[in-house]
C-alpha positions in Angstrom: -80.7 28.6 15.5 -81.7 27.2 12.2 -83.2 29.4 9.5 -86.0 28.1 7.3 -85.9 28.7 3.5 -85.0 32.4 3.3 -81.8 33.6 1.9 -80.4 37.1 1.8 -79.5 37.8 -1.8 -80.4 40.6 -4.2 -83.6 40.0 -6.0 -83.4 39.5 -9.8 -84.0 42.6 -12.0 -84.9 41.2 -15.4 -88.5 41.4 -16.5 -90.4 39.3 -18.9 -91.7 40.6 -22.2 -95.4 41.5 -22.8 -97.5 39.1 -24.9 -96.7 40.8 -28.2 -96.1 38.4 -31.0 -95.7 34.7 -30.6 -93.4 32.4 -28.6 -90.8 30.5 -30.6 -91.7 27.1 -29.1 -91.8 23.9 -31.1 -95.1 22.7 -32.4 -96.5 20.0 -30.0 -98.9 17.4 -31.1 -100.9 14.9 -29.1 -104.2 13.0 -29.3 -107.1 14.9 -27.9 -110.0 13.3 -26.1 -111.6 12.2 -29.3 -108.4 10.7 -30.6 -107.7 13.5 -33.1 -104.3 15.1 -33.3 -104.2 18.9 -33.0 -101.4 21.4 -32.8 -100.8 22.8 -29.4 -100.8 26.3 -31.0 -104.5 26.0 -31.9 -105.9 24.0 -29.0 -108.8 25.7 -27.3 -107.6 25.0 -23.7 -108.0 27.9 -21.4 -105.2 29.7 -19.6 -102.0 31.6 -20.4 -100.0 28.5 -21.3 -102.2 27.7 -24.2 -102.0 31.2 -25.4 -98.3 31.2 -24.9 -97.8 28.5 -27.5 -100.2 29.8 -30.1 -97.8 29.7 -33.0 -96.7 27.8 -36.0 -93.0 27.0 -36.1 -91.4 30.0 -37.8 -88.6 29.7 -40.3 -85.1 29.6 -38.9 -84.6 33.0 -40.5 -86.8 34.4 -37.7 -83.8 34.1 -35.4 -82.5 37.2 -37.1 -85.6 39.3 -36.2 -85.3 42.1 -33.7 -84.4 40.9 -30.2 -87.2 41.0 -27.7 -86.9 43.5 -25.0 -88.1 42.7 -21.4 -90.7 45.1 -20.0 -92.6 45.3 -16.8 -95.4 42.8 -16.1 -97.7 42.4 -13.0 -99.9 39.8 -11.4 -102.7 39.7 -8.9 -104.4 42.8 -10.2 -101.2 44.8 -10.2 -100.3 44.0 -6.6 -97.2 41.9 -7.5 -94.5 42.5 -10.1 -93.4 39.7 -12.3 -89.6 39.4 -12.9 -87.4 36.8 -14.5 -86.2 35.0 -11.4 -83.3 32.7 -10.9 -82.8 29.0 -11.6 -81.4 28.2 -8.1 -82.4 27.1 -5.6 -85.2 24.8 -6.9 -88.6 25.2 -5.2 -90.2 28.3 -3.8 -87.7 30.5 -1.9 -88.6 33.6 0.1 -86.1 36.4 -0.8 -86.0 40.1 0.0 -89.2 41.6 -1.4 -90.8 38.5 -2.8 -90.6 34.8 -3.7 -88.4 33.1 -6.3 -89.9 30.0 -8.0 -87.8 27.5 -9.9 -88.7 24.1 -11.2 -86.9 21.5 -13.4 -88.5 20.1 -16.5 -86.3 18.9 -19.4 -89.1 18.2 -21.8 -91.6 21.0 -21.3 -92.1 23.4 -24.2 -94.1 25.9 -22.2 -94.9 26.5 -18.5 -96.9 28.7 -16.2 -97.0 29.4 -12.5 -100.5 28.8 -11.1 -101.5 30.8 -8.0 -104.4 29.9 -5.7 -106.2 31.4 -2.8 -107.2 28.7 -0.2 -110.8 29.1 -1.2 -110.1 28.8 -4.9 -108.0 25.7 -4.3 -111.0 24.1 -2.4 -113.1 25.0 -5.4 -110.5 23.4 -7.8 -110.0 26.7 -9.7 -106.9 28.7 -10.4 -106.8 32.3 -9.1 -104.2 33.5 -11.6 -101.7 32.0 -14.0 -98.4 33.6 -14.8 -97.0 32.3 -18.1 -93.2 31.7 -18.2 -91.3 32.9 -21.2 -89.0 30.2 -22.7 -86.2 32.8 -23.1 -86.5 35.1 -20.1 -87.9 32.5 -17.6 -85.8 29.5 -18.5 -82.2 28.6 -17.8 -81.3 25.2 -19.3 -84.1 22.9 -18.2 -85.1 25.0 -15.2 -88.1 27.3 -15.5 -88.1 30.2 -13.0 -89.8 33.4 -12.1 -89.6 36.0 -9.3 -92.9 37.5 -7.9 -92.3 40.7 -6.1 -94.8 41.7 -3.4 -96.0 40.7 0.1 -99.5 39.6 -0.9 -98.1 36.4 -2.3 -97.4 34.8 1.1 -101.1 34.2 1.7 -101.4 32.1 -1.5 -100.6 28.6 -2.7 -98.9 27.6 -6.0 -98.5 24.9 -8.6 -97.6 24.6 -12.3 -98.9 23.9 -15.7 -96.6 22.3 -18.4 -97.0 21.8 -22.1 -95.0 19.4 -24.2 -95.1 16.1 -26.0 -97.8 13.7 -25.1 -96.4 10.3 -26.0 -97.2 7.6 -23.4 -95.2 5.0 -25.3 -92.1 7.1 -24.5 -93.1 7.9 -21.0 -94.1 11.5 -21.8 -97.4 12.7 -20.4 -97.3 16.5 -20.8 -100.9 17.8 -20.6 -101.7 21.5 -20.4 -105.0 20.7 -18.8 -103.4 19.2 -15.7 -102.0 21.3 -12.8 -99.0 19.6 -11.1 -97.4 20.2 -7.7 -93.8 21.4 -7.3 -91.7 18.4 -6.3 -89.7 20.8 -4.1 -92.7 22.3 -2.3 -91.9 22.7 1.4 -95.5 21.7 2.3 -98.5 20.5 0.3 -102.1 21.4 0.8 -105.0 19.4 -0.4 -108.4 18.3 1.1 -109.1 19.3 4.6 -109.8 15.8 5.9 -108.3 12.5 4.9 -110.6 10.3 2.9 -113.2 13.0 2.2 -113.7 13.6 -1.5 -113.4 17.1 -3.0 -116.4 19.0 -4.3 -118.2 17.0 -7.0 -117.0 13.7 -5.5 -113.5 14.0 -6.9 -111.2 11.5 -5.2 -108.1 13.3 -6.5 -108.6 16.9 -5.5 -106.3 19.6 -6.7 -103.1 20.0 -4.6 -100.8 23.0 -4.2 -97.7 23.9 -2.5 -97.4 26.5 0.3 -95.4 29.6 -0.3 -92.8 30.1 2.4 -93.0 33.1 4.7 -90.1 35.5 4.7 -87.6 35.3 7.5 -89.2 32.3 9.0 -87.1 31.0 11.9 -87.2 27.8 14.0 -85.4 27.4 17.3 -83.8 24.0 17.3 -82.6 24.6 20.9 -79.1 23.4 20.2 -80.2 20.2 18.6 -77.2 18.2 17.1 -76.9 14.8 15.4 -76.6 12.0 17.9 -74.1 10.2 15.6 -75.0 6.7 16.8 -73.1 4.0 15.0 -75.5 2.1 12.8 -74.7 -1.2 14.5 -76.1 0.2 17.8 -79.4 1.2 16.4 -82.8 -0.2 17.4 -85.3 1.1 14.8 -89.0 1.7 15.4 -91.0 2.0 12.3 -93.7 4.6 13.0 -96.8 5.8 11.3 -96.6 9.4 12.6 -100.3 10.3 12.5 -101.4 6.9 13.9 -98.9 7.0 16.8 -100.9 9.6 18.8 -104.2 9.9 16.9 -106.2 7.6 19.1 -108.0 9.2 22.0 -106.2 6.9 24.4 -102.9 8.7 23.7 -104.2 11.7 25.7 -102.1 13.9 23.5 -102.8 17.6 23.3 -101.7 17.5 19.7 -102.9 14.1 18.4 -101.6 12.8 15.1 -98.9 15.4 14.8 -95.1 15.8 15.1 -95.6 17.5 18.4 -97.8 14.7 19.6 -95.0 12.2 18.7 -92.5 14.3 20.5 -94.6 14.2 23.7 -94.2 10.4 23.6 -90.4 10.3 23.4 -90.1 9.1 27.0 -92.1 6.0 26.1 -89.8 5.2 23.1 -86.7 5.6 25.4 -88.3 3.3 27.9 -88.9 0.8 25.1 -85.2 0.9 24.3 -85.7 2.6 20.9 -82.9 5.0 19.7 -84.0 5.5 16.1 -87.4 6.2 14.7 -88.2 5.5 11.1 -91.1 7.5 9.9 -93.3 6.1 7.2 -93.4 8.4 4.2 -94.4 11.8 5.6 -93.8 13.9 2.4 -95.5 13.9 -1.0 -92.7 13.1 -3.4 -90.0 10.5 -4.1 -89.2 11.1 -7.7 -85.8 10.1 -9.0 -84.7 13.5 -10.2 -85.6 15.1 -6.9 -84.7 12.6 -4.2 -81.2 13.8 -3.5 -82.1 17.5 -3.0 -85.2 16.5 -1.1 -83.0 14.4 1.3 -80.6 17.4 1.6 -83.6 19.5 2.7 -84.7 16.9 5.3 -81.2 16.7 6.7 -80.3 20.4 6.8 -83.7 21.9 7.6 -85.6 19.1 9.4 -82.6 17.5 11.1 -83.3 13.9 10.2 -80.3 11.5 10.5 -80.8 9.2 7.5 -83.0 7.5 5.0 -84.2 4.0 4.3 -85.3 3.3 0.7 -88.2 0.8 0.8 -88.3 -1.3 -2.4 -85.5 0.8 -3.8 -85.2 -1.3 -6.9 -87.8 1.1 -8.5 -84.9 3.5 -8.9 -83.4 1.2 -11.5 -86.1 2.5 -13.8 -84.4 5.8 -14.4 -80.8 5.8 -13.2 -79.7 6.5 -16.8 -81.6 9.8 -16.5 -79.5 10.9 -13.5 -77.6 14.1 -14.1 -75.4 15.4 -11.2 -75.5 18.9 -12.6 -79.3 19.0 -12.4 -79.3 17.7 -8.9 -76.2 19.2 -7.3 -75.7 22.2 -9.6 -72.2 21.0 -10.5 -70.6 17.7 -11.4 -69.8 16.8 -7.8 -67.9 13.7 -6.9 -69.9 13.1 -3.7 -72.4 14.6 -1.2 -71.4 14.7 2.4 -74.6 16.3 3.5 -77.0 13.7 2.1 -75.1 10.6 3.0 -72.8 11.6 5.8 -69.9 10.1 4.0 -68.3 10.8 0.6 -69.7 8.9 -2.3 -67.8 8.9 -5.5 -69.5 9.1 -8.9 -71.9 7.4 -9.8 -74.0 8.8 -7.0 -76.1 7.1 -4.4 -79.0 6.4 -6.8 -76.8 4.3 -9.1 -75.4 2.4 -6.1 -79.0 1.5 -5.0 -79.9 0.7 -8.6 -77.1 -1.9 -8.9 -77.6 -3.4 -5.4 -79.3 -6.9 -5.6 -80.2 -6.9 -1.9 -83.5 -5.4 -1.0 -83.3 -4.7 2.7 -84.4 -7.3 5.2 -86.9 -9.2 3.1 -84.7 -12.3 2.9 -84.2 -12.2 6.7 -88.0 -11.8 7.2 -89.0 -14.7 5.0 -86.3 -17.1 6.4 -87.1 -16.3 10.0 -90.8 -16.7 9.5 -90.3 -20.1 7.9 -88.0 -21.4 10.6 -89.9 -20.1 13.6 -93.2 -21.6 12.5 -91.4 -25.0 12.1 -90.9 -25.3 8.3 -88.3 -28.0 7.4 -85.1 -27.1 5.5 -84.4 -23.6 7.0 -82.0 -24.3 9.9 -78.9 -23.3 8.0 -80.5 -20.2 6.5 -81.8 -19.2 9.9 -78.3 -19.5 11.3 -77.0 -17.2 8.5 -79.7 -14.6 9.6 -78.5 -14.8 13.2 -75.0 -14.0 12.0 -76.0 -10.9 10.0 -76.5 -12.6 6.6 -72.8 -12.9 5.6 -73.8 -14.9 2.6 -75.4 -11.6 1.2 -73.1 -9.0 2.5 -69.6 -10.3 3.3 -68.4 -10.9 -0.3 -69.0 -7.2 -1.2 -67.0 -5.9 1.7 -70.0 -5.0 3.8 -70.6 -5.5 7.5 -73.4 -7.1 9.4 -74.9 -3.7 10.3 -75.6 -3.1 6.7 -78.5 -5.5 7.2 -81.7 -4.0 8.5 -83.5 -7.0 10.0 -87.3 -7.1 10.5 -90.0 -9.7 10.9 -93.0 -7.4 10.3 -93.3 -3.9 8.8 -96.0 -1.6 7.7 -96.7 -3.5 4.5 -98.0 -6.9 5.7 -99.3 -8.6 8.8 -98.6 -7.2 12.3 -96.7 -9.5 14.6 -100.0 -10.5 16.3 -101.7 -11.1 13.0 -98.7 -13.1 11.8 -99.5 -15.8 14.4 -103.3 -15.4 14.2 -104.2 -15.6 10.5 -103.3 -17.9 7.7 -105.2 -15.8 5.2 -105.5 -12.1 4.6 -108.8 -10.3 5.2 -108.7 -7.1 3.1 -112.4 -6.7 2.1 -112.6 -3.4 3.9 -110.0 -2.0 1.5 -112.7 -2.0 -1.3 -110.7 -4.2 -3.7 -112.5 -7.5 -3.2 -109.6 -8.9 -1.2 -107.3 -8.8 -4.3 -104.9 -6.3 -2.8 -102.1 -7.1 -0.3 -99.5 -9.8 -0.2 -100.8 -13.4 -0.6 -97.5 -15.0 0.3 -97.4 -14.1 4.0 -95.6 -17.2 5.5 -97.9 -16.8 8.5 -99.3 -19.5 10.8 -102.4 -19.2 12.9 -101.1 -21.8 15.4 -104.0 -24.1 14.8 -107.1 -22.0 14.7 -108.0 -19.0 12.4 -108.8 -15.7 13.9 -108.6 -14.0 17.3 -111.2 -16.1 19.1 -109.3 -19.3 19.7 -108.8 -21.9 22.4 -106.6 -21.2 25.4 -103.8 -23.5 24.2 -103.7 -21.8 20.8 -103.6 -18.4 22.5 -100.7 -19.5 24.7 -98.8 -20.8 21.7 -99.3 -17.5 19.9 -97.8 -15.6 22.8 -94.8 -17.9 22.7 -94.4 -17.3 18.9 -94.5 -13.6 19.2 -91.8 -13.7 21.8 -89.8 -16.1 19.7 -89.8 -13.7 16.8 -88.7 -10.8 19.0 -85.9 -12.8 20.6 -84.6 -13.7 17.2 -84.7 -10.1 16.1 -82.8 -8.9 19.2 -80.1 -11.6 19.1 -79.3 -11.4 15.4 -76.3 -9.5 14.1 -77.4 -6.4 12.1 -79.8 -3.6 12.9 -83.2 -4.7 14.3 -86.4 -2.9 13.2 -89.9 -3.5 14.5 -93.2 -2.0 13.7 -95.2 0.4 15.8 -97.6 -1.5 18.1 -96.0 -4.9 17.7 -94.6 -4.5 21.2 -98.1 -4.8 22.7 -99.6 -7.1 20.1 -101.5 -4.7 17.9 -104.0 -6.4 15.5 -105.5 -5.2 12.2 -107.9 -8.1 12.1 -105.9 -9.9 9.4 -105.8 -6.9 7.0 -102.3 -6.8 5.6 -102.6 -3.7 3.4 -104.2 -0.9 5.6 -102.8 2.0 3.6 -106.4 3.4 3.0 -107.7 3.4 6.6 -107.5 6.5 8.8 -109.0 5.0 12.0 -108.3 2.7 14.9 -106.8 -0.1 12.7 -103.8 2.1 12.0 -103.8 3.9 15.4 -101.5 3.0 18.2 -103.8 1.8 21.0 -102.3 3.2 24.2 -105.1 1.7 26.1 -104.3 -1.8 24.9 -100.6 -1.2 25.6 -101.5 -0.4 29.2 -103.8 -3.4 29.5 -100.9 -5.7 28.5 -98.0 -3.8 30.1 -97.1 -6.7 32.3 -97.1 -9.1 29.4 -95.7 -8.7 25.8 -94.7 -5.0 26.2 -92.6 -5.8 29.3 -90.9 -8.7 27.5 -90.0 -6.6 24.4 -88.7 -3.7 26.6 -86.5 -6.1 28.5 -85.2 -7.8 25.3 -84.2 -4.5 23.7 -82.3 -3.6 27.0 -80.6 -7.0 27.0 -79.4 -6.5 23.4 -78.0 -3.1 24.3 -76.2 -4.6 27.3 -74.6 -7.3 25.3 -71.4 -6.3 23.4 -71.6 -9.4 21.3 -75.1 -8.7 19.8 -74.0 -5.6 17.8 -70.6 -6.6 16.4 -68.6 -4.4 14.0 -67.9 -7.4 11.9 -69.3 -10.9 11.3 -68.7 -13.3 14.2 -66.1 -16.0 13.8 -65.4 -19.3 15.5 -63.1 -17.5 18.0 -66.2 -16.3 19.9 -69.2 -18.1 18.3 -69.9 -21.9 18.6 -73.0 -23.7 17.2 -74.8 -26.4 19.1 -77.6 -28.9 18.6 -79.5 -30.9 21.2 -76.0 -31.7 22.4 -73.2 -29.0 22.7 -70.9 -28.6 19.8 -73.0 -30.9 17.5 -75.3 -28.6 15.4 -77.9 -30.3 13.1 -78.1 -28.7 9.7 -80.1 -31.5 8.2 -83.3 -30.9 6.2 -85.5 -31.9 9.0 -83.8 -29.9 11.7 -85.9 -27.6 13.7 -83.4 -26.7 16.4 -80.6 -24.1 16.3 -78.5 -23.0 19.2 -75.3 -21.0 19.7 -73.0 -19.7 22.4 -71.3 -16.4 22.1 -68.5 -14.9 24.2 -69.5 -11.5 25.5 -67.3 -8.8 27.1 -70.1 -7.7 29.5 -72.0 -10.9 30.1 -69.1 -13.3 29.9 -70.9 -15.7 27.6 -74.5 -16.2 26.4 -76.3 -19.3 25.2 -79.3 -18.9 22.8 -81.5 -21.7 21.5 -84.6 -22.0 19.4 -86.8 -25.1 19.4 -89.3 -24.8 16.6 -90.4 -28.4 16.8 -93.9 -29.4 17.9 -92.1 -31.6 20.5 -90.4 -30.5 23.7 -86.7 -31.3 24.2 -84.1 -31.4 26.9 -80.9 -29.8 25.6 -77.3 -30.2 26.7 -75.4 -27.1 27.6 -71.7 -26.6 26.9 -69.6 -27.2 29.9 -67.7 -24.2 31.2 -65.4 -25.2 34.2 -65.7 -22.7 37.0 -69.0 -21.3 35.6 -72.6 -22.2 35.7 -75.5 -21.4 33.3 -78.3 -19.2 34.6 -81.6 -18.7 32.7 -82.7 -15.2 31.7 -85.2 -15.8 28.9 -87.6 -18.7 28.4 -90.6 -17.9 26.1 -92.2 -21.2 27.3 -92.9 -19.6 30.7 -95.8 -17.2 31.4 -95.1 -13.6 32.3 -93.2 -12.4 34.3 -91.1 -15.5 34.3 -90.5 -15.4 30.6 -87.8 -12.8 31.4 -86.1 -13.1 34.8 -84.9 -9.7 35.9 -82.7 -9.1 39.0 -85.6 -7.4 40.8 -88.1 -10.1 40.2 -89.2 -11.2 43.7 -89.3 -15.0 42.9 -86.3 -15.0 40.7 -84.0 -17.2 42.8 -86.8 -19.6 43.6 -87.6 -19.9 39.9 -83.9 -20.6 39.1 -83.8 -23.1 42.0 -86.6 -25.1 40.5 -84.4 -25.9 37.5 -81.2 -26.5 39.6 -81.3 -30.2 39.1 -81.2 -29.6 35.3 -78.6 -26.8 35.4 -76.2 -28.7 37.7 -76.1 -31.4 35.0 -75.7 -28.8 32.2 -79.2 -29.5 30.9 -82.2 -27.4 30.3 -85.8 -28.4 29.3 -87.4 -26.5 26.4 -91.1 -26.5 25.5 -92.2 -26.9 21.9 -92.0 -23.7 19.9 -89.9 -21.9 22.4 -86.6 -20.0 22.8 -84.2 -19.5 25.7 -81.3 -17.3 26.6 -78.9 -18.3 29.4 -75.8 -16.4 30.7 -72.7 -17.8 32.3 -72.0 -16.8 35.9 -69.0 -17.6 38.1 -69.7 -20.9 40.0 -69.1 -19.6 43.6 
């Protein structure tokens, strides 16, 4: 049984001094709203922080004055006692008799804890501020305070900080702003997404929830599944959107519980790993490691994917293991699952030139739509991108492969639109990626001729086949398995409605079509030992082919790539992609004593695009191609892909 943030340690006993005399903080100057420079000690801003720094810098001889003695102090009308607190752990932590607050800020000259009632938060006003003394409420760069009393647990909290305001140096301390604790366990803001705060404020005040004492959660024996990364099939999910639509019939739409109620669907789809789009408020450099620790230890997540992780290069020089780990640790088994020597993970990401599966995405999009000059690069993608990973000692499963993700076109829109249509985002269509590498298959938009719609169906299947037969870890976006469309909008971050909601009704309408195909393809990948290799494939098991076996075409104009792969469970598989606008009859490699049997052909309508053993007309369908197969030949439609398996010729 896991215990939420509540530790059994003695509460701190030091009290902070009264507001006699002046704090010995440095004089802080910044431009005010009119461009004048004023001393922080004489600013007229309201609140205890401003009062706390009302001082000129005293002479150094003042250090010899009488030492300040801590005395009792109270908050919330005397209901809660204010004590010095402890610098660890960071965040708000329920202890015996109260709550300890600790926050890291290396540049702040003064700080205050801000407390809110829910009503005051909605009104954007602070219920009470508790100033933090730089001597009694600070250890190193950590500001801390302990509030004793039970009334605190019905309130919310945030902080004010004062310090240098120097944008040219990246310092934006402003005592008029209230900021949220990066270690807050939960964050409260507006009641409904997209609704402005009182007064039309689009950025309403936010605050952290104060944890309850002795909170317990029953994980019911939950343990890490410990899947090898090479065996993962990742499903990128927008948690709220997954069950928010009425067609989900969820008792808890748009919630974690709602998503849990759909786990059977994900298992049927063949997914064994769910990647949640950002579901917490912070991703700052100084806090990412401890934040990830919390998600592993308390929330039982299995790992993390850093999207556009190059942003971390902006501050890796600021990384201090002591601030993050509490000691100069050489590694962190909890966060990463494996030891990492110094420098820690953030530096490794900072110095990594490879940004996930973007190169895979762009290459696959180019080749599948029939762009010349990408046959060789496409073959590299099928092998797990050894040109990117192998030299550094990595494996194919270090590559997370995807064709579509949350930031960009959906799979259906990728084959429906040449242009983005983002006017509904309110930025005059300036936002979102312009370089989409999409192809509408001949006509723009959803309303197209029958031949164009058929081609689009083939193309969606071609992309999914490529994803499932490539070495590496496949990832696909929520809804792509049934052809979810966003109407050509490739940047729907600002929409909390059907555009971003999983349409369970649409999935049911097309359950015999694209969804069936995707479900069977994920199952096929899991059945094939050769499609999730520990290491990059070599010529001992992999052979490349062109229109004729053993004669691949890597020329600039080639639009055909095929390979055969020895497989411990299937015997051998043959995979081919024809991205030309012309059909072709391909020669299959001869295997004495064996015959090739078709499994996948995206050029055929459903359900014959994937021939399962229980398909009633399966043998008749195969017999229709027997005159080709007995001659080691197979006809391929334009823009199509096929998978055949070898069977004993008995």
